[in-house]
N, C-alpha and C positions, 0 to 999 in steps of 0.2 A: 573809120572803123576802129573799134576798141576790141582787141583780141588778146586773150591769154593773160589778163592782168589779175594780180592778187592785191587787194586793198585792205589795209589794216587800220582800224580806229580813226577813220576820217569822218567828215560830216555826212558822207554818203558814198556808197560804192560807185554808183554812176548817177550824176546829178545834172539836170537841165534847169536853168533859171537861177535866180528869179528874173534878172534883167535879160530878156530875150526879145526885145522889140524888133530886132532884125530877123527873127525867126530861126528855127532850128529844124532842118529837114534832112532826110535820107541818111540816117545814122544806124550802124549795125554794131551791137555789143554782143560778144560771144565768148564762150570758154573762160569765164571769169569766176573768181572767188572773192566774196566780201566777208571779212572776218572781224566782227566787233565794230563795224562802222555804225554811226548814229542811226542811219536809215540805209536800207539796201538800195533799191531803185527809187529815185526821187525826181519828180518833175513838178516845178512850182512856178507860180506867177501870181499876179493880182490885177485887179481893175486898173486901167490907166497905162499899163505897160505895152499893150498891143502885141503884135507878132503871132506867128503860127508855129506850133510844134507839131510836125507831122512826119509820117513815114519813118517811125522809129522801130527798129527790130532788135529784140533781145532774145537770146537763146543760150541754153547751156550755162546758166549762172547758178552758183550755189552760195547761199547766204547762211551764216552761222553767228549766233550770239549778237543779234541786232537789238539794241535796247529800245528802239521805237518801231517804226513801220518797216515791214519787209518790202512792201510796194506802196508808194505814195504818189498820188496825182492831186495837187492842191492848187486851185485857182483863188484861194483866199489867203495866200501867204502873207504873213504880217511882219516879216523882217527878223524874226527870232529863230534860233536854232531849234532843231527837233526836240520836243519835250519841254521847252522853256516857256511856251505860251500858255496862259491860263484859258480855261473854258470860257470865261467871261469876255476875254479879249477877242477870241474867235467868234463868239456869239454876237458881239457888237458889230463886227464886220459883216457877218452873214445876215444880220437883220437890217442892214442899211438898205435904202431904196435902190432897186436895180436901175441903172441908167440904160438909155437906149444903146443898142449895138452900134459901134463905130470902129474906126481904125484903131482906137485905143483899147478895144476889147480883145484880150488874149484868147487864143484857141488851141486846144489839144485835140488832135484827131489822128486816126489811122496809125494806131500803135499795136504792135504784135509781139507778144511775149510767150515763149514756149520752152518746154523742157527745163524748167527751173525748180529749185528746191530752196526751202528756208526752214531752219530749225532754231528753236530757242529765240523767237522774236517776241516783242511785246504785243504788237498788233500785226496780224498777217497782212491786211490790205486796208487802205483808206483812200477812197475816191471822193473828191469834193469839188465838183464843177460849179460854174456860175448859173444862176437861174436863167440869165439872158443868153448864155453860151455854154451849153452842157459839154462835158467831155464826150467825144464822139468816136464811135467805131474802134473800141479797144477789144482785142481778141486775146484771150488767155487759154493756152492749150498745154496739157501735160505738165501740170504744176502741182507740187506737194508742199504744203506749208504747215508748220506746227508752231504754236505760240500760245501766249497767255490769252489773247483775244483773237476773234476771227476777222472777218471782212466787214467793214462798214462802207456802204456804197450810196452816194448821193449824186444828184444832178448829172446823170450819165445816160447817154442814148446810144443804142446799138451795141451793147456789150455782149460778147460771146464768151461763155464759160464752158469749156470742153475738156473733159478728163482732168478736173481740178479737185484736189483733196485738201480740205481745210480741217485741222484738228486743234481746237482751242482747249485750254484748261478751264477757262471761265466763259460763261455766256454762250451765245449762239455762234455757229460757224459763219453764217451770213446774216447781216442786218441790212435790209434793203429799204431805203426811203421811197415814198411814193413817187419821187422825182426820177426814179430809174425807169426808163422807157425802152421798149423794143429789146428786151433781154432774151437771149437764147441760152438755155441750159442744155448741156449734153454730157451725160455720164459724170455727174457730180457726186462726190462722196464727202460727207461731212459728219463728224462725230466728236463727242466730248472725250477728252483724255483725262483719265482719273489718276 
């Protein structure tokens, strides 16, 4: 359990990965503040690492002045810090041929995030699962995020968005790739901030 922590200017307020071949399970993060961390909540891995990240519970977290993502799930992690990787580097990994699922395929599943806020973030959310192993069963409830850009969601299955408010200054609140499946929307508010 991570309870009552204030994190200043680190690589992330709460981070799992990238080396998590042994798995990460049954973690509770609550009553925390992330102030100026590179990313707020960050879960990362890549092909070849294996392991399962599951049963992660996050609640009552406030994030402020985050220069990258407030909430990041990335299975295409390339070894660089948040904001250091080019679009070309990411695209090269994402366009590589998907291997067969094996023990070396990492999995993110059963992640529950509730009662969280984020203000002055660059990207509110970024989900980027693998084509061969989507991010599975993430539930977002009672979340308010304000930032430059909204939520970009890819390769995700069984996402629940319930009482979520995204307010970007640029672009759309939600950008959903066709690879997002079994999405459940409940009481979602999204608007441009001028």
